[in-house]
N, C-alpha and C positions, 0 to 999 in steps of 0.2 A: 816616594818609597820609604824615606827615612821617617816620615810622620807615621806611616802605617806600621813600621817596625817598632817605633817607640810606643805607639798606642796599643798594639796587639801583643807585643812580646815583652817590652820593658815594663810598662805600667802594670801589666797583669802578673808580673813576677815569673815569667816563663823563660828568662834568660838561661838558667841551667838546662831546661828542657831543650831549648834551641841549640845550646852547645852540644848536648847529647846527640841531637838530630844531625848536626853538621859533622860531628866526629864519626858517627855511624856510617854516613855516606862516604866520607873521605877515606876512612880506614878500609871500608869494603872495596872501594875503587883501587886503593894502593895494594891491598893483599891480592886482589884478582890480577892486577898488572904483574905483581911479583910472581905468582904461580904460573902465569902464562909465559913470562920470560924464562922461568926455570924449565918449563915444558919445552920451549923452543931451543933450549940448550945455548942461550946467549952467554958467552964466555965471561964477559965482564960483569954480569949480574950476580949478586950473592946467591948461592945455592941454598939447599935445604939445611936445616940445623940438625946435624947428625953426630952428636958427641959419642964417641966409642961405637959408632955404627948404628946407634939407636936413632931412628927418625922421630924427632919431636914435632908433632903436628902443631900448627899455629893456634889451634883452639886451646892448647895448654896455656899459652901466654894469654889468651883471651880470658880464660877462667881466673888466672892470677890478677889480671887488670880489673875484672869485674869485682873480685873480692876486695881489692885495694880501694877501688873507686867507691864501691857500695858502702864499705865500713867507714871510710873517711867522710863520705857524704852524710851518713847517719850521725857521725860524731860532731859535725859542724852545727852551729845554731842556724835557725831558719833565715835569719837576716844576713848571713854571710854570703852574699850574692857571688862575689868573686870566687871564693873557695868552692861554693856549690857548682859554679860554672866549670871550674877546673876538674872537680871530681866527676861531674856529669860527662865531661869530655873523655876522661879516663874510662869511665864505665861504658860510654858509647863505643870506644875503640875495642874494648873487651867483648862487647856484644857482637860487633862486626866480625871479629876473629872467630868467635864461637859459632855464630849462625852460618858463617861461610863453610863450616864443616858440619852443619846440621844433619846432612844426609849420612855422614859417617857415624854420628851418634845414633841416628834412627836405625840404621841397618847393622851397627856394630861391626862394620868392615869398611875398608877403604874403597868407596864407590865414587870418589871425587870426580874422576873423568869418565864416568859411565852415565847413562841416561838417568839412572836413579839419583845421581848427584845434582840434578836440576832442582831437587827438593830444597837444597841449600839456598839457591837463588830465590825460590818462592818464599822461603822463610824470611830472607832479608827484605823482599818486597813487602811482605806483611808488616814487618817491624817498621819500615819506613812509612808505609801508608798510615798505620795506626798512630805513630808519633806525629806525622803531619797533621792528622785530624785533631789531635790533642793540642798541637801548637795553634791551630786556628780557633781554639776555644770550644771545640765540641767535646762532650763528655758522654760516656756510655749512658744511654737513657734507659733506666730500669723501672721507670714509672713512678719514681719518688718525686713528683713535681711539687707537692704541697709542703708547707712548713708545718711543724708540730704546733698545736694550739696549747694554751696554758692549762686549761682544765683537764682533769683526768679522763673524762668521758671522751672529749674531743681527741685527746692524744691516743686513746685506745682505738678509736675509729680510724684515725690516720694511719696508725701502725698496721691495722688489719687490712685496710684498703691498699696501702703501700706494699704490704707483703704479697697480697694477691696479684698486684700489678707486676711485681718483680718476678714471681713464679710464672705468670703468663708470658711475659716477655722472654724470659730465659727458656721457657718451653718452646716458644716459636723459633728462637735462635737454634736450639737443639734440633728441632724438626727440620729447619732449613739446612743445617749442616749434615744431617743424616740423609737428606735428599741430594747430597753431593754439591751443594752450592756454597762453597767455602767463602768466597768474597762477599756474596750476598749476606751470609750470616754475620760476618765480621762488621760489615757496614751497618747491619741492622742493630748492632749494639749501640750505635750512635744515632741512627735515623730509623726508628721502628717501622716505618712504612716498607722498608726493604724486606724485613723478615715477614711482614704480613703478606706481601706479594709472594715471597719465596716459599712460604709454608703452604700457600694455596695452590700454586702452580705445580705441574707434574715434575717429579724428580728426574735426575739424570739416569740414563739406562744402566749404568754400572754402579750406581750408588747402593748402599745398604737398603735404603727404602725400596728401590726397584726390586732387589732380590727378595725382599719380604712380601711386597704387595703386588708386584706385576708378574707373578708367575702363576700360571694356571687360570682357566676360566676365560670366557670371552671378554669380560670387562678388563681383566688384567692384561690380556694380550693387546687389547685396544690401547690401553695406557702406555704399554711398553712400546708399541709402534709409534705412538705420538711422541714419546720421549726420544726415540731414535731419530725421528724426522727433525725434531728441534735440535738434536745434537749435531746432525749433519748440516743443518741450515744455519744455525747461529753459533754453536759452541766450537765446532772444529775450525772455522776461520779464525776465531779468537785465539784458539790454542796454537795454531800455526804462527800467528803473529807473536804470541808470547814466546814461543820457542825461538823465533828469529831474534827477539830482543835478548833472551837469555844467552844465546850463543854469541851475540855481539858483545855482551858484557862479560860473560864467564868463559867463553871458548866453546868450541864444538866437542862433544864427548867422543871418546874412542869408539870405533866400530865394534859391535859384538864379535867376539872370537868364536 
């Protein structure tokens, strides 16, 4: 394990990213534990920060930490590994605090303990997944596989081909996302085969693509029915599993009043 860590993380200069990754996960776990203890009215646990009756959400502290960590990281030289690891950790803590209240930012109201609040956990899942892929050495594949040649004509051709590949790949990612396949689209940034498959297959029944393309006509009705069958057979069991994981981590939302 130590050899893998040294070869994959240390030798490749990913120690600051690793510190960000660990800080993100730990800070998210700590803040979720804290809010659940506060929700349970545990007397010995510190409560909300409410100076003068004003409830200061923890995303405020997250924004401050992100600014401090980001600016400090930009000010440090590239080879200051220890300093970058520290600033990366500070930035990771800030990101965790902000994303934990992502749903509040999205809806501009306190939906933390409602079903809409699950969007915050989704946001953290995405951040952890993308950071994990970057740690493993994967990079967004935008089709820029070749290096530039020295001559002007070769450079121009490379730029043209690369630009077309980038636009094509981003177009497939956008199409996959419009079809309601968020995770497939994100993974497709790193492994293009995901968006190739996602762009070809039928969209989810409640996606923007389904609203635009599966309404009216026999062909549209057939595709909508196919999408609904796949939703029931494949997607809904995964959603139920995801909700159980979300509730185990973040707590069960309040029942609608």
